[in-house]
C-alpha positions, 0 to 999 in steps of 0.5 A: 216334405220334398221340393218335388212334391210342391205340385200337390199342395196347389190348385190346378188351372187350364187350357184348350186350343184356339187356333194358334194358341192355347186359351185357358178356362181359368177359374176366377183370379184368386188373389193371394193364394198361389194357382197353376197356370200350365195344367191345360196347357200340357194336357192339350199338348199330349192330346197332340201327341207333343208330351213334353221331354224329361223331366216333364211339364215346365222347366222355367219362368222369365217375365218381360218387366216392360210389358208384363209378357210372360214366357213359360219353357215346357221341356222339348216343346220350346217357349210359350208366351202368355199377356194374360197372367196364364189365361191363354198361351202361345208357342212363339219360339219358331221351334228354335228352342229346345230341351230344358232349363237346368237353372233359375238363370237359364234365360237371360233377360234384358231388363230393358225389355224384348230381348233374352237369350235361352242357354237351353240344356239337352237342346238347342239354344237361342234368343230374340231381340224382339220380344219373341216375334223372331228367333235366332239360334246360338252354336251348339255346344254339346249338352249345353249350358247352365246359365250365361250373361249377354252385354245388354249395354250394345243396341246390337248385343254380341258379348256373351259369357257362360258356363257350360253344364257339367264340365268342371266349370268350363267357361266360354265368351262369345264376341258374335252372339253365340255365333263362335264360342272361345274357351275363357277357362275352366274352375270347379269353384265357379259360382256366378258371373255377369257381363258388364259392358263389351270390355268388362266381364265379372266372376264369382268363385266362392269367395269375393267378386273377380273383375276382368277387362281383357275378355277373362284372360286375367281376373282381378278380385274387387270386393270380398261380398259373395252373392248367392245369385248366379248372373249379375244384373245390370240396371240403369247403369248399375250392377246388382248381385243379391246375397245374406246381406242384400243387394249388392251393388256396384256403380262404377261398372263392377271396379268397387261394390257395396252393400246397398240398404239393409240385410235380406237374405236373398238367392235370386233377382233383383227383379225391378219395377218402374225403376231401381228403388223398386224391386223384389228378391227371392229367397229361402222365405218368399219374395220380398220387396223394396220401394226404396233402393233396399234401405226397407224391405217387407214381405211380398209373397210366401212360396209355394211351399217352403220346401219348394226350390230357391236356387239352381232348379227354381225358376221365379219372376215377377211381373210389375205390371200386372203384379203377379209372381210366377215359380216353376222348376224342372218336371213342376207345373207354373204357378202364378200368385197374384196379389 
């Protein structure tokens, strides 16, 4: 079975309109089973002549780990928030976000909550610093982005580091939260990046991890470890990537790196719970959970189907408040798995 056939295996959810939101006539929750949460929302939008742009349906999902609020992206129709596990949806981007997610790292969410930047493709990109109440746009860059990272250490974030789509690996940085951009370099071998703070950038290009302290003008290789996730995650003073060895961590702003704990074959994450010891990662065999900082891992949930993508187009998220996993990818519905 191909990845685009996954939807045929899953049951549909629903939504009808109530004021400015879409209130779902959701089926009884079936814990331990994947359920589509976006179908009725999409149906009602199409009744209003708001058909999603190509490739249709949804293109991304992300969770605010501090509240459980979940954001689903619909191509050409912006960002929709649900605070009740997909029972109701409300559009929250004020028309500032368009296009689609190209990758599972399109939306860069602050692990501290509320703040996120959407690096969109074929439509306007933008950000919110207050949980979706207000939005501002990023300066246009043609077709847009594959993914990017933000300096979340700042109370007023300014620094962004991002990779443009289908440009042979063009890297850009911004020091004014996307009002202006500076080209940093070009390399088709780029496979990941990160922002540690306003002075420190990270890069992964095929082999090892590199670090820059001068805005990307020069780079120093600091590790032979090879992450698979495309964007490094900064959480409680440490920086994390994931790969076939498991958690890859740095406690000194990216100067040195080590594998933290035991191996787990991961591609996306880590998604953190209440602290750095509790985390979820996603790989081709499903969701895995640690409650001891990576020393041990246990199965948390299977994928919707083994052929569903876990890289590039696949978008996965975890709500540690409601204990719900989410999945969406380009042109497919959004699903949830409630434990």
